[in-house]
N, C-alpha and C positions, 0 to 999 in steps of 0.2 A: 279693330283688331285686338284680340285678347292679349293681355300683358302676361309676363311671367308670374306676377302676383295673382292674377285672376286664375291662371292655370293651377297654381299651387293651392289656392283656396278651393277650387273645384275638386282637385285630387283629395284634399283633406276631408271635404264634405262626403265624397264618395266612400272614403275609408271608414268614416263614422257610420254611414248608412249600412255598409257591409257588416260592421261590428254589431249593430242592432239586429240585422238580419240573422246573423249567426246566433246571437243570444236568444232570439225568438225561436229558432229551430231547436236549440237545447232546452228551452223552457217547455216546448210542446212534447218533447221526447220523454218517455217514461223510463228509459234506460240510458246508461252511458252510451255515447256515440263515438265511433272511430273517426279519425281524421278524414279518411277517404269518404266516409258516408256524409260527413258535414260538407265536404267540398262538393260532392255530387248534388246534394239537396239544395245547397245555396247557389250552385252554379259558379262558384268562385274557384279560381285556379288553386291547385293543391298547395303550392308554395305560399301564395298569398293568404290562404286560409290558415296555414301554420303560423305565419307572422302575426295575423290578427289574434289568433288564440293565445299566442305567447304574451302579447300586450294585455289582453283581457285577464289572463291568468295572473299576471304581475299585479293587477289592481283588484284581484279577488272576484271578478265577475265570472270567471270560469275556473273550474277545478278539474285536474287530471287524475283519474283513478286508473286502476289496473286494466279495466276493460274499456276505457275511453274517457271522453270529456263530459262534464255535467255543469249545470249552473253553479256558480260559486257562492261562498258565504256572504259576499257583499250584498247580494239580493236580500238576505235576511236583515242585514244592517240597514239597508235602505227602507225596508218595510217598517222597522222600528222608528226610523226618522220620520217616515210618513205619518205614523200615528201620533208622534210627538208634535208635529207641526201642522197637520191638516185640521182646519177648523171644524169641519163636519164631524170628523172622528172624535175630537176632543169634546165637542158639544154633546154628542150622542152617547158617549160611554156611561155617564151617570144616569141618563134616561133609560138605557138598556138594563142597568143594574136595578132600577126601580121596577121596571116592567117584569123582569125575571123574578124579583122578590114578591111582587103582588100577584102575579099569575101562576107562578110555579113552573112556567114553561121556559124553554130556551128562547132568548131574545137575540135578534141579529139585525145588523145594518148591511145593506148591499147597494151597489151602484152598477150602472150599466156601462159596459165597455164594448163599443161597437154593437154587435148583435148577440151579446152574451151578458150574463150576470156574474158579478164577483162579490162574494161576501167579504167585507173588510173588518167587521167587528162581531163578536159573539160573546154572550154571557150565559152560562149554563143555568138551567132551572133546578127544581128540586129533585127531579127524576132524570136518569140518563135518557137522552133522546134516542129513539129507535134508529134514526138515520141522521148522520151529521155531514153536512156539506163542508168540505175542507176550506179553510180560510185561504183566499187568494186564488182559488181555482175558477177557471172560466166554466160556467154551466149554462145550458140552454135557456132561452127566454120563454119557451112555450110550455114549460112545466111548473107546477106549484106556484109559490108566491112570486116567482120571477115574472109572472104574467102581469102583475101590477106595473112593472116597468115596460113590458111590451105594449100595454094599453096606452102608454103615453107617446108611442111612436107615431110618426106621420103616416098617411096612407101609403106613400111611396116606400117608406121604410118597412111597413108591414108586408107589402108585396115582396120586398127583398128578403124579409125574414121567412116568408112562406113559399117562396118560389121552388125550393127543393124539398118542401114538406107537404106533399099531397094529403098525407094522413099519418098519424102516429098512435102508438099503443101506450096506454097508461099502465102503471104497475097493477092496477085493479083488473086489467084485461080489456077495459073499454077502448074502443077505437074512436079517435077524434079526427074528423075531416077538416080540410082547410076552411070551408064555409062556416062550420060549427065553431072553429077556433076564432075566426074573425068576429063572429057574433058574440062570442064570450068576452072578447076584448071590449066591445061596445058596452056590454053590461057592466064590466068592471069600471070603465070610465064613469058611467052614470052613478054607480053606487059608491065608488070611492074606496073599494077594498076587494080582496079576493079571498075566498075560503076554499081550501083544497084538501081533499082526502084521498089517500092512496094513489097519488099521481107519480111521484118519484120512487116511493118505497111503500110497499103494502103495509097497511096498519099505521101509517104516519099521517099527521094532519098539520095544517098551518093556516095562519091568517096574516095577511100582509096589506099594508096601506102605503101610499106614496108619501114622500117628503118633498115639499114644494118650496122653491126659492122665493125671494121677494118679487122676482119678475114673473112668477107663475109657472116656472119650468120645473118639471119633475127631476130632481137631482139624485134621489135615492129611494130605497124602500125600507120600511120598518116591519119586522116580522116576528111572530112568536110561533114556535113549533113544538109538537109533542106527539104522544100516542093518540090515535084517533079515538080510542075508548075514553080518554080523558078530555080531549079537545073536541067535544061534540058540538052540535049546533047551538045549544043553549050557552055553553061556555064561550063559543066563538062570538056570539053576539056581545057578550061582556068584553071580550078581547078587542073587538072592533072599536067600541067606545073608548077603551083605554089607549089603544094604538093611535086613534085619530087625535086624542088629546095630547099624546106624547109627540106625535108628528107636528102638531101646531106649535108646541113649545119649542121644538127644534127649529122650525121655520122662522120663528120670531127672533131667534138668537143668531141665525146665519148672517154673516156680513154681506 
């Protein structure tokens, strides 16, 4: 029979889960959300939603503006704390700086979160990039350098990734079917890198390689990006060598 303490613990855990659910809804929204909309989308009673938002607002996780609620400044504070304490981030920053300086291209570190890619570090190159992925934004695994992370997925995960993706169009206009995409991932695994041109943005190019842990698990991707006219196949070959060297250096330093 459940005790009063067990019931209290269960209630507290459910409240915590609801707080994260609401925070996730606000994170995915591109505009401030009204209280009623948050309540409807979360499926949480209006009064309960109001209480949760009040607590989260007190701790800075939520901000209330004229037109509704948004993610609060604490998320930015946490992002700074992440970079100050995360070993992968700290190890990689000087490596990215060297890559950007030597190549002239923007250099970046990304990790996989579920079925998406998140760029967590970026160092600008000599020229402004034609297209910049926002730091911290979830982006698809099936485009550009993110495919080096997709290539590390299990067969079951690849099926999950592609089940709602029968085909997709690149910025170049080319159509990629599911079988062609899966075949591309096999090639990426074998060669250990991916070279992309005009996939997310017309006229942009990138080269990416995996970063592997001591246990042999792909934990991140290392990438350089620039204009396709500058990052041609000849330059890409040079970048592959430098990226793989940089990836090996990072892997050796990982705890």
